[in-house]
C-alpha positions in Angstrom: -0.2 0.1 -0.3 0.7 3.5 -0.7 2.5 5.5 2.2 0.7 8.4 2.8 3.1 10.3 4.9 4.7 13.5 3.7 8.0 12.6 1.2 10.0 15.8 2.1 13.0 16.1 -0.2 15.2 18.8 -0.9 15.1 20.1 -4.1 19.1 20.6 -4.3 19.1 16.6 -3.1 16.9 15.5 -6.2 17.6 13.2 -8.9 17.5 14.3 -12.4 16.8 12.6 -15.3 14.7 10.2 -13.7 18.0 8.3 -12.6 18.0 6.4 -9.2 20.5 8.0 -6.8 23.9 6.4 -6.7 23.8 5.2 -3.2 20.7 3.0 -3.8 22.1 1.4 -7.0 25.2 0.1 -5.1 23.5 -0.4 -1.6 21.1 -2.8 -3.3 22.7 -4.4 -6.6 21.8 -7.1 -7.9 18.8 -7.7 -5.3 17.5 -4.1 -6.2 17.6 -5.3 -9.8 15.6 -8.5 -8.5 13.2 -6.9 -6.8 12.2 -4.1 -9.9 11.7 -7.6 -11.7 9.3 -9.3 -9.5 7.2 -6.3 -8.9 7.6 -5.7 -13.3 6.1 -9.4 -13.3 3.9 -8.6 -10.2 2.6 -5.1 -12.4 2.3 -6.8 -16.3 1.9 -11.1 -15.4 -1.4 -10.9 -16.9 -0.3 -9.9 -20.5 3.4 -11.5 -20.1 1.0 -14.8 -19.3 -1.7 -14.1 -22.4 0.7 -13.2 -24.9 3.0 -16.4 -23.9 -0.1 -18.7 -24.1 -1.3 -17.2 -27.5 2.5 -17.7 -28.8 2.5 -22.0 -27.4 -0.8 -22.4 -28.7 0.3 -21.5 -32.5 3.6 -23.6 -31.5 1.4 -26.4 -31.0 -1.0 -25.8 -33.8 1.9 -25.5 -36.4 3.1 -29.1 -34.7 -0.1 -30.2 -35.4 -0.5 -29.5 -38.9 2.8 -29.4 -40.3 4.2 -32.2 -42.3 7.1 -34.2 -40.9 9.9 -34.3 -42.7 12.9 -36.5 -42.8 16.8 -36.2 -42.9 19.6 -38.6 -44.2 23.1 -37.8 -44.5 25.8 -39.1 -46.6 29.4 -38.4 -45.7 32.0 -37.8 -49.2 36.1 -38.2 -48.7 37.7 -35.3 -50.9 41.5 -36.7 -52.0 40.9 -40.1 -52.0 44.6 -41.1 -52.5 45.2 -42.9 -55.3 47.9 -45.9 -56.5 51.8 -44.6 -57.2 52.0 -45.5 -60.4 48.8 -43.8 -61.3 50.2 -40.4 -59.3 53.4 -40.9 -61.8 51.5 -41.4 -64.7 48.6 -38.6 -64.5 48.4 -35.5 -66.6 45.8 -34.3 -64.1 47.6 -32.4 -61.4 46.9 -33.2 -58.2 44.2 -31.1 -56.7 45.2 -28.8 -53.3 42.5 -29.3 -51.1 41.8 -26.0 -49.1 39.1 -23.9 -48.0 38.5 -22.3 -51.7 38.7 -26.1 -53.2 36.5 -27.3 -50.9 33.7 -24.4 -51.2 34.0 -25.1 -54.9 32.9 -28.7 -54.2 30.1 -27.8 -52.0 29.0 -25.9 -54.9 29.2 -28.6 -57.3 27.4 -31.5 -54.9 24.3 -28.8 -55.0 24.7 -27.9 -58.8 21.8 -28.0 -61.0 23.5 -30.4 -63.6 23.6 -32.8 -60.5 20.1 -32.1 -59.3 19.2 -33.1 -62.8 20.8 -36.1 -63.0 19.3 -37.8 -59.6 16.0 -36.6 -61.1 16.3 -38.1 -64.1 18.1 -41.3 -62.3 15.5 -41.9 -59.8 12.3 -40.5 -62.3 11.5 -37.5 -59.6 10.0 -35.4 -62.2 6.6 -35.8 -60.8 7.3 -36.4 -57.3 4.8 -34.6 -54.7 7.7 -33.7 -52.6 9.0 -31.8 -55.7 6.2 -30.4 -57.6 3.8 -27.8 -56.2 0.6 -30.2 -55.7 1.6 -30.5 -52.4 2.5 -27.4 -49.8 5.4 -26.5 -48.6 7.9 -23.8 -47.9 10.4 -24.3 -50.9 7.2 -24.4 -53.3 6.2 -21.1 -51.7 9.6 -19.6 -51.9 10.4 -21.1 -55.6 6.7 -19.2 -56.3 7.7 -15.8 -55.1 11.1 -15.9 -56.7 9.1 -17.0 -60.0 5.7 -15.0 -59.6 5.7 -15.1 -63.6 6.3 -19.0 -63.9 3.4 -21.6 -64.6 3.9 -24.6 -62.2 4.8 -27.6 -64.6 3.3 -30.9 -63.2 4.6 -33.5 -66.0 7.9 -33.2 -67.2 9.4 -34.2 -70.3 11.0 -37.2 -71.0 14.7 -36.2 -70.8 15.0 -32.6 -69.4 13.3 -32.0 -65.7 11.5 -29.0 -65.0 13.5 -26.0 -63.8 10.8 -26.1 -60.8 11.6 -29.9 -59.7 15.7 -28.7 -60.0 14.7 -25.9 -57.9 12.4 -27.7 -55.2 15.7 -30.8 -55.1 18.3 -28.0 -54.5 15.9 -26.6 -52.0 15.9 -29.7 -50.1 19.4 -30.4 -50.4 22.4 -28.9 -48.3 25.9 -29.7 -47.9 28.4 -29.1 -45.9 32.3 -29.4 -44.4 32.5 -31.1 -41.0 34.7 -29.4 -39.1 38.4 -28.7 -40.5 38.3 -32.0 -42.3 38.2 -33.3 -46.2 34.6 -34.5 -45.1 31.5 -33.5 -46.9 28.5 -34.6 -45.5 25.2 -34.3 -48.1 21.8 -34.4 -46.0 18.3 -34.0 -48.0 14.9 -33.6 -46.5 12.1 -35.5 -47.6 8.6 -36.6 -46.1 9.7 -40.0 -46.9 12.6 -41.8 -45.0 13.2 -44.0 -47.7 13.2 -41.8 -50.1 15.3 -39.4 -48.6 17.9 -41.8 -48.0 17.5 -43.2 -51.5 18.3 -39.6 -52.9 21.0 -38.7 -50.6 22.8 -41.5 -52.0 21.9 -40.6 -55.6 23.4 -37.2 -55.1 26.5 -39.1 -53.8 27.0 -41.2 -56.6 25.9 -38.5 -59.4 28.7 -36.0 -57.8 31.3 -39.0 -58.1 30.7 -40.1 -61.5 30.6 -36.3 -62.6 34.2 -36.1 -61.2 35.3 -39.6 -62.7 34.0 -38.4 -66.2 35.6 -34.7 -66.3 39.0 -36.7 -65.2 38.8 -39.7 -67.9 37.9 -36.4 -70.4 40.7 -34.5 -69.4 43.0 -37.3 -69.7 41.5 -38.1 -73.2 42.2 -34.3 -74.2 45.4 -34.4 -72.8 46.8 -37.3 -74.7 45.6 -35.8 -78.2 47.4 -33.3 -77.3 50.4 -35.0 -76.4 50.4 -37.2 -79.9 50.2 -34.0 -81.5 52.8 -32.0 -80.0 55.1 -35.2 -80.4 55.4 -35.2 -83.7 55.5 -31.6 -83.8 58.7 -31.8 -81.5 60.8 -34.7 -83.8 60.2 -32.7 -86.6 61.4 -29.4 -84.6 64.5 -31.5 -83.3 65.5 -33.5 -86.6 65.3 -29.9 -88.3 67.8 -28.5 -85.5 70.5 -31.5 -85.8 71.0 -31.5 -89.7 71.3 -27.4 -89.4 74.3 -28.0 -87.0 75.6 -30.1 -88.8 75.4 -28.2 -91.9 77.0 -25.2 -90.4 80.5 -27.4 -89.1 80.5 -28.8 -92.9 79.7 -25.1 -94.2 82.7 -23.7 -91.7 85.1 -26.8 -91.4 84.8 -26.3 -87.6 85.5 -29.7 -85.3 84.9 -29.9 -81.9 87.4 -29.3 -79.4 85.6 -29.6 -76.3 83.6 -26.0 -77.1 86.6 -24.0 -75.6 88.0 -20.9 -77.8 91.7 -20.1 -78.8 91.5 -16.7 -77.4 89.9 -16.8 -74.1 93.2 -17.7 -72.7 94.8 -13.9 -73.4 91.6 -12.2 -72.7 91.8 -14.0 -69.0 95.9 -12.9 -68.9 94.7 -9.1 -69.6 91.5 -9.2 -67.5 94.5 -10.3 -64.5 97.2 -8.1 -65.3 94.4 -5.2 -65.6 93.2 -5.8 -61.5 96.6 -5.8 -61.0 97.2 -2.6 -62.6 93.9 -1.1 -61.1 94.7 -2.5 -57.8 98.2 -0.8 -57.6 96.6 2.7 -59.2 94.7 2.9 -56.2 97.0 1.7 -53.6 99.0 5.1 -55.3 95.5 7.3 -55.0 95.5 6.2 -51.0 99.9 6.9 -50.6 99.6 10.2 -52.7 96.5 11.2 -50.7 97.8 11.4 -47.5 100.9 12.8 -48.2 98.9 15.8 -49.4 96.7 15.5 -46.2 99.8 16.1 -44.1 100.7 19.1 -46.2 97.5 20.5 -46.0 97.3 19.9 -42.3 100.9 21.7 -42.0 99.9 24.6 -44.2 102.7 27.2 -44.3 100.8 29.8 -42.9 100.8 28.0 -38.9 103.1 29.1 -36.8 103.4 25.1 -35.0 103.2 21.9 -36.9 101.3 19.1 -35.4 102.5 15.1 -35.0 101.9 13.0 -37.3 98.8 10.5 -36.6 97.9 7.3 -38.1 96.4 9.1 -40.7 99.9 9.7 -41.8 101.5 6.5 -41.4 103.6 6.4 -44.3 105.2 9.9 -43.1 106.4 8.1 -40.8 107.9 5.2 -42.0 110.6 7.7 -43.2 113.6 7.3 -40.8 114.4 11.0 -41.3 111.3 12.4 -40.1 111.2 10.2 -37.7 114.7 11.6 -36.6 113.6 15.2 -37.4 110.4 14.1 -35.4 112.0 13.2 -32.3 114.3 16.0 -32.0 111.2 18.4 -32.9 109.3 17.1 -29.6 112.5 16.9 -27.5 113.0 20.7 -28.2 109.6 21.8 -28.3 109.6 20.3 -24.4 112.5 22.3 -23.5 111.1 25.2 -24.8 107.9 24.8 -23.1 110.0 23.7 -19.9 112.2 27.0 -20.2 109.6 29.7 -21.1 107.9 28.3 -17.4 111.4 28.5 -15.6 113.0 32.2 -17.7 110.0 33.3 -19.6 108.9 33.4 -23.3 111.5 36.4 -23.9 114.7 35.1 -22.8 117.2 34.5 -25.7 118.0 30.6 -25.0 113.9 30.2 -25.4 113.8 32.3 -28.2 117.0 30.6 -29.8 114.8 27.3 -29.2 111.9 28.5 -30.9 114.2 29.0 -34.0 115.3 25.6 -33.9 112.0 24.1 -33.7 111.1 26.4 -36.5 113.8 25.2 -39.1 113.2 21.4 -37.8 109.4 22.3 -38.6 110.2 23.7 -42.1 113.0 20.4 -42.8 110.2 17.8 -41.9 107.8 19.5 -44.5 110.6 19.4 -46.7 111.1 15.9 -46.6 107.2 15.5 -47.0 106.9 17.3 -50.1 109.4 15.2 -51.2 108.1 11.9 -50.6 104.5 13.3 -52.1 106.6 14.5 -55.3 107.5 10.7 -55.5 104.2 9.0 -54.6 102.6 11.5 -57.1 105.1 9.8 -59.8 104.4 6.3 -59.0 100.8 7.1 -59.7 101.1 8.8 -63.0 103.0 5.4 -64.0 100.1 3.4 -62.3 97.5 5.2 -64.3 99.3 5.0 -67.5 100.1 0.8 -67.2 96.3 0.8 -66.2 95.3 2.6 -69.5 97.8 0.5 -71.7 96.2 -2.9 -70.2 92.7 -1.5 -70.9 93.3 -0.5 -74.5 95.2 -4.2 -74.8 92.2 -5.9 -73.5 89.5 -4.0 -75.4 91.7 -5.1 -78.5 91.7 -8.6 -77.7 88.0 -8.8 -77.0 87.1 -7.2 -80.3 89.5 -9.9 -82.0 87.8 -12.5 -79.5 84.4 -12.0 -81.0 85.5 -11.4 -84.1 87.4 -15.3 -84.7 84.7 -17.2 -82.1 81.5 -16.0 -83.9 81.2 -19.1 -85.7 81.5 -21.3 -82.2 78.7 -19.2 -80.4 76.9 -19.9 -83.7 76.7 -23.5 -83.5 76.7 -23.7 -79.3 72.9 -21.9 -79.9 72.5 -24.6 -82.5 73.6 -27.6 -80.8 71.9 -26.1 -77.3 68.5 -25.6 -79.5 69.0 -29.4 -80.7 69.3 -31.1 -77.2 66.3 -28.9 -75.7 64.1 -30.5 -78.2 65.5 -33.9 -78.0 64.7 -34.0 -74.1 61.4 -32.2 -74.7 60.4 -34.9 -77.2 61.7 -38.0 -75.2 59.7 -36.5 -71.8 56.4 -35.7 -73.8 57.0 -39.3 -75.3 57.3 -40.8 -71.7 54.0 -38.9 -70.5 52.0 -40.1 -73.7 52.6 -43.7 -72.9 51.3 -43.0 -68.9 48.2 -41.2 -70.5 47.9 -44.0 -72.6 47.6 -46.5 -69.9 45.6 -44.3 -67.8 42.6 -44.2 -70.1 41.9 -47.9 -69.0 42.1 -47.5 -65.4 40.1 -44.1 -64.3 39.7 -43.2 -60.5 38.0 -40.3 -58.7 39.5 -38.4 -55.7 36.6 -38.9 -53.6 34.8 -41.7 -52.5 31.7 -42.2 -50.1 32.5 -43.6 -46.4 29.3 -43.7 -44.9 26.0 -44.3 -47.4 22.7 -42.7 -46.4 20.3 -45.0 -44.4 16.3 -44.5 -43.6 16.2 -42.1 -40.5 14.5 -43.6 -38.2 13.1 -40.4 -36.7 11.5 -37.2 -37.8 14.1 -34.1 -37.9 11.2 -31.4 -38.6 9.2 -30.1 -36.7 11.1 -31.3 -33.6 8.5 -31.1 -30.7 10.7 -29.8 -28.1 12.8 -27.5 -30.0 9.3 -25.8 -31.2 7.1 -26.1 -27.7 10.5 -24.4 -25.8 11.0 -21.8 -28.9 7.8 -20.7 -28.7 7.3 -20.7 -25.0 10.4 -18.6 -25.1 9.1 -16.6 -27.9 5.9 -16.1 -25.9 7.9 -15.0 -22.8 10.2 -12.4 -24.7 7.3 -11.0 -26.5 4.8 -10.6 -23.5 7.8 -9.1 -21.3 8.7 -6.9 -25.1 5.1 -5.5 -24.9 4.7 -5.3 -21.3 8.2 -3.1 -21.1 7.1 -1.1 -24.1 3.6 -0.3 -22.3 5.8 1.3 -19.4 7.4 3.2 -21.7 4.7 4.8 -23.5 3.0 4.7 -20.2 4.1 8.4 -19.8 2.2 9.4 -16.5 2.7 9.9 -13.0 2.9 6.9 -10.7 5.5 6.9 -8.3 7.2 10.1 -6.2 10.5 9.6 -7.8 8.8 10.1 -11.4 7.9 14.0 -9.6 11.2 14.5 -8.2 13.1 13.5 -11.6 10.9 14.9 -14.1 9.6 18.2 -12.6 12.8 18.6 -10.1 9.8 18.7 -7.8 9.7 17.3 -4.1 6.3 14.8 -4.0 4.7 16.6 -0.8 1.9 13.9 -0.8 0.7 10.5 -2.3 -3.1 11.1 -1.5 -5.2 8.0 -1.8 -8.2 7.4 -3.6 -11.6 7.8 -2.1 -14.7 6.8 -3.6 -17.0 9.6 -3.7 -20.5 9.0 -2.2 -23.2 10.0 -5.2 -24.2 13.4 -4.0 -27.8 14.4 -4.0 -27.8 17.9 -6.3 -31.5 17.8 -6.5 -32.5 18.0 -3.2 -29.6 19.6 -1.6 -31.4 23.2 -1.7 -34.5 21.6 -0.2 -32.7 19.7 3.1 -30.8 23.5 4.1 -33.0 25.7 6.2 -33.5 28.7 5.9 -31.7 29.9 9.0 -28.8 28.1 7.6 -29.1 30.5 4.1 -29.6 33.5 6.5 -26.6 32.7 8.5 -24.4 31.4 5.7 -24.3 28.0 7.3 -22.1 25.2 5.6 -24.7 22.4 7.0 -24.4 20.0 3.7 -20.9 20.3 2.7 -20.0 16.7 0.6 -18.7 13.9 2.5 -15.4 13.6 0.3 -14.5 17.7 1.3 -14.8 16.4 5.1 -13.3 12.9 4.8 -10.4 14.2 7.0 -12.6 14.8 10.0 -14.9 11.9 9.0 -12.0 9.9 9.0 -9.5 11.2 11.2 -7.1 7.5 11.0 -7.2 6.8 7.2 -4.7 6.9 5.1 -6.3 10.1 3.3 -6.2 12.2 6.2 -2.7 11.3 6.2 -1.7 12.6 3.2 -3.6 16.3 4.1 -1.8 16.1 7.0 1.6 16.0 5.2 0.3 18.6 2.8 0.0 20.5 5.7 3.2 19.9 7.6 5.2 20.7 3.8 3.5 24.3 3.9 4.5 25.0 7.5 8.0 23.9 7.2 9.1 24.3 3.6 12.3 26.5 3.6 11.0 28.7 0.3 9.6 31.2 2.3 9.3 32.3 6.3 5.4 32.7 6.0 3.1 30.4 4.3 0.2 32.3 5.0 -1.8 32.4 1.3 -1.5 28.6 -0.2 -2.9 28.5 -3.9 -4.0 24.8 -5.3 -4.1 23.6 -8.8 -3.3 21.3 -11.1 -2.1 21.3 -14.9 -5.7 19.6 -16.3 -9.4 19.8 -15.1 -10.4 16.8 -12.9 -7.6 15.8 -10.6 -9.2 16.9 -7.5 -7.2 20.3 -6.9 -10.9 21.3 -5.4 -11.2 18.1 -3.5 -7.1 18.5 -2.1 -8.2 22.8 -1.2 -11.2 21.7 0.5 -10.1 18.8 2.5 -6.8 20.5 3.7 -8.8 23.9 4.8 -10.9 21.5 6.9 -8.1 19.6 8.2 -6.7 23.5 9.5 -9.6 24.7 10.6 -10.2 21.0 12.9 -6.9 21.7 14.1 -8.5 25.1 15.9 -6.5 27.7 13.1 -8.3 30.3 11.6 -8.6 29.2 8.1 -10.3 30.4 5.1 -10.8 28.9 1.9 -11.3 30.9 -1.3 -12.9 29.6 -4.5 -10.8 31.9 -7.5 -11.7 29.2 -10.4 -14.4 32.0 -12.0 -15.2 30.4 -15.0 -16.1 27.0 -13.0 -16.5 28.0 -9.6 -17.0 23.8 -8.4 -16.1 24.4 -4.9 -18.7 27.1 -4.4 -21.0 24.8 -6.2 -20.0 21.9 -3.7 -19.9 23.8 -0.6 -22.3 26.6 -0.9 -24.7 26.0 -3.8 -27.0 28.6 -2.8 -24.7 31.4 -2.6 -25.9 34.6 -4.8 -22.9 36.7 -4.3 -19.2 36.1 -3.2 -15.6 37.1 -4.6 -16.7 39.0 -7.1 -18.9 41.9 -5.1 -17.3 41.5 -2.3 -13.6 43.0 -4.6 -16.2 45.3 -6.3 -17.5 46.4 -2.9 -20.9 45.8 -3.5 -20.5 43.6 -0.9 -19.0 43.1 2.6 -16.1 39.9 3.4 -18.6 39.5 6.2 -21.9 39.3 4.2 -20.3 37.0 1.7 -18.5 34.5 4.0 -19.9 31.1 4.6 -18.8 29.3 7.4 -18.8 25.4 8.9 -19.6 25.0 12.2 -18.4 21.7 13.0 -14.9 22.9 11.8 -14.9 27.2 12.0 -13.6 26.8 8.4 -14.5 30.2 6.6 -15.6 29.8 3.0 -15.5 32.6 -0.1 -17.7 31.4 -2.7 -17.0 32.5 -6.0 -20.9 33.3 -8.3 -20.7 33.4 -11.7 -23.7 34.9 -12.7 -22.8 35.0 -16.6 -20.0 34.4 -19.0 -16.6 36.1 -17.9 -14.4 37.1 -20.4 -11.3 38.9 -18.8 -10.9 36.7 -15.4 -7.0 37.1 -15.6 -7.5 40.7 -15.5 -10.4 40.5 -12.3 -7.4 38.3 -11.1 -4.4 40.8 -11.2 -6.8 43.8 -10.6 -5.5 46.0 -7.2 -9.0 45.7 -5.3 -8.5 41.4 -5.5 -4.7 42.5 -3.7 -6.5 44.4 -1.1 -9.0 41.9 -0.7 -5.7 39.1 0.0 -4.5 41.6 2.0 -7.1 42.2 4.5 -7.6 38.2 4.8 -3.7 37.8 5.4 -4.4 40.2 8.1 -7.5 38.0 9.7 -6.7 34.5 9.5 -3.8 32.4 9.8 -4.0 30.1 6.6 -5.6 31.1 3.5 -6.5 28.2 1.0 -7.5 29.4 -2.6 -8.8 26.8 -5.1 -7.3 28.2 -8.5 -7.6 26.9 -11.9 -5.6 24.4 -14.0 -2.7 25.8 -15.8 -3.1 24.4 -18.8 -6.7 25.4 -20.5 -6.3 28.8 -19.0 -3.9 31.7 -18.2 -5.5 32.9 -14.6 -3.0 31.4 -12.4 -0.1 33.4 -14.2 -1.4 36.6 -12.6 -1.7 35.5 -9.3 1.7 35.0 -8.0 1.9 38.4 -6.2 -1.6 37.5 -4.4 0.1 33.9 -2.3 2.9 33.1 -0.7 3.3 29.6 -2.4 1.7 27.4 -4.5 0.8 23.5 -4.6 0.5 21.5 -7.6 -1.9 18.7 -7.8 -1.5 15.8 -10.2 -3.5 12.3 -11.1 -2.3 9.2 -10.3 -1.9 7.5 -13.7 -3.6 9.8 -15.6 -1.4 13.1 -16.1 0.7 13.1 -18.9 4.7 14.0 -17.8 5.2 15.9 -20.9 2.3 18.1 -20.3 2.6 19.4 -16.6 6.2 20.1 -17.7 4.7 22.1 -20.8 2.4 23.7 -18.4 5.1 24.3 -15.5 7.4 25.7 -18.3 4.6 28.3 -19.8 4.3 29.4 -16.1 7.7 30.3 -14.7 5.9 32.5 -12.4 4.1 29.7 -10.5 6.9 27.1 -11.1 9.2 29.3 -9.0 6.8 29.6 -6.1 5.9 26.0 -6.2 6.8 24.1 -2.8 5.7 20.5 -4.1 3.6 18.2 -5.9 0.7 16.2 -4.7 -0.3 13.0 -6.0 -3.8 13.1 -5.8 -6.5 9.5 -6.5 -3.4 7.1 -5.7 -4.3 3.3 -6.6 -3.1 2.3 -3.0 -2.8 -1.1 -4.0 -0.8 -0.7 -7.3 1.6 1.3 -5.9 4.0 -1.6 -4.6 4.3 -2.8 -8.2 5.3 0.4 -9.9 7.6 2.0 -6.9 10.3 -0.9 -7.2 12.7 0.4 -4.5 10.4 1.1 -1.9 7.6 -1.5 -2.4 8.2 -2.8 0.7 6.9 0.7 2.5 4.2 0.1 1.4 2.6 -2.6 3.2 -0.5 -2.7 5.1 1.0 -3.5 8.3 2.7 -0.4 9.1 -0.7 1.8 9.2 -2.6 -1.1 11.5 0.1 -0.9 13.6 -0.7 3.1 14.0 -4.7 2.4 13.8 -4.6 3.6 10.2 -7.0 2.2 7.9 -8.2 2.8 4.2 -11.8 4.4 5.1 
């Protein structure tokens, strides 16, 4: 049952976008999910059960009327190993069995040629399974694919009709078993014997087709070999005659095929390689001397010691001697400069001697560089001379050996043709022998036998699938209904969609039939003169007649929220409105006013629904003047007020004498504002029943009259989008709203919608404190 106490929630703590608070999710986890599923099932169990039953019944009807189907399987092995001598003599290469090759064989098994051969062999042209005389899914699919083709009931003698071939292929399937070279062929038929017969016939037709194809290929290859042998023999004889004739013409005797001029050319090649090596070495040596000279140019004041790059320079004994002297004098010059100073006569003399030794070293290096340059020029001359000699020798060798080259070419061609002739002759003899021994790479390893039980339809599978599909469809439809059910049913929806706290969840009360025709006669003249409300509807006084009911507790929650809302310090004037008519705002306003009056507070309820004063019609149907007359000054406030003797509640009705065209202007007038100021001074609480937001704009001009608003929303009827739009178009009202009241709530159904608070609506919580529905 719905908990009717106040659900006071700070706006800053409300979950947005309809999301559950994170602490709720973390704390509940799988338990909350299971609880939600159970509550969802309780809420939509009837739809789920009916949908599942209908789908299950359809599955049973299908099992009852669907024709049985038997499936026979036959297994075929690809790449059947052949005898060794057959492999050696075969003209057709062994096929490489890979994924593409196996897929090709699968398509060949399901080809139209194999199907036509089986139909012709078994005389299946008029078989009931392959003709349109019997209903089947394959025939229906064939008719959809070929709408213009008329069914052929009788086939011609040797030509199967297209419908029979298509029907057989629809019932035939072939697939590879795992990653092996085994193919399993299956055929579906209404007869177990016919299924096995056709499956075996398909396998045999496929193997015969393979053998015929290989036999034809072998015979074609043998014929081509015979013709090719004859041509190769003629070409070889012609080439051999040409070799003999050329030798006779040029008086050439074979000496092993080696030319006389080959040896001089080889010697010159070897000498030229040696000369190029000497030239390269001389060039490297000269480059090293030149590098030393550039490093110790005349403009440099000091000479550096030769390093690894000048190894040739260090091989000279003269330079080594001078270098040792140079290093010794440099050491002494550094020592004396430190002891006697750089300008001392002895130090100056040492520097002069160092300079002389440096000049001597450079002169010696220049001499060695000149010598190396001469050696380089000599090596280059020898290399050029050898290159010229080699060129002349090669030219002469080409002229003298042209005849031998021609002979070699003729002999090579003759040998090639003769070798090709011998190879083709051997293959031709093997092909001739193989024509009498045809064999296929495929064989049947497990023939088909009549199946003992039908393969389709499978009762357990169909019934299980029907039940599962029915449950899934039922759950889907239930979820769809929940998604499209865009109405307010829980306080969480209000808080998430409107960003407002839910002040109370008011249960639905059955309203007694009002006897409007006798209301006027039942009131005494004294009550009319004193403006006493003696016949207030029972629904409006439910808070007095049922003080321990959930309805009364819900109204107390509204009053508590008004008294303790943090928006304003004083909430003396409270406006009650709704988004649409007939949501129960008038009942909430009257009940709240009676509750406040019964508690001893000075309370007044004002009917400001000028176009439809339903509260006035219920509480003061005999009133002849009211709010408008008091505001215009035609009547005093005391004259227009009606009183309830049981609750000490005051009521200011609104009397409608004719059509009111500018009610919003009336409510925004200064005299109405002054009237409300007077009511503030006189009463503790002023409860105002306003018209709804969506049809009229009257409420939008009353922001200056009231302290806060309470929005009434009907449970299970008011659309969320409508309320959001109404508040969006009335921002002044939205800013002053302290919360929302979910009215006319189905208490027993709430536990099926609020998953996280389903245990919160148990009757035991209310019975323990003496509360009840009535």
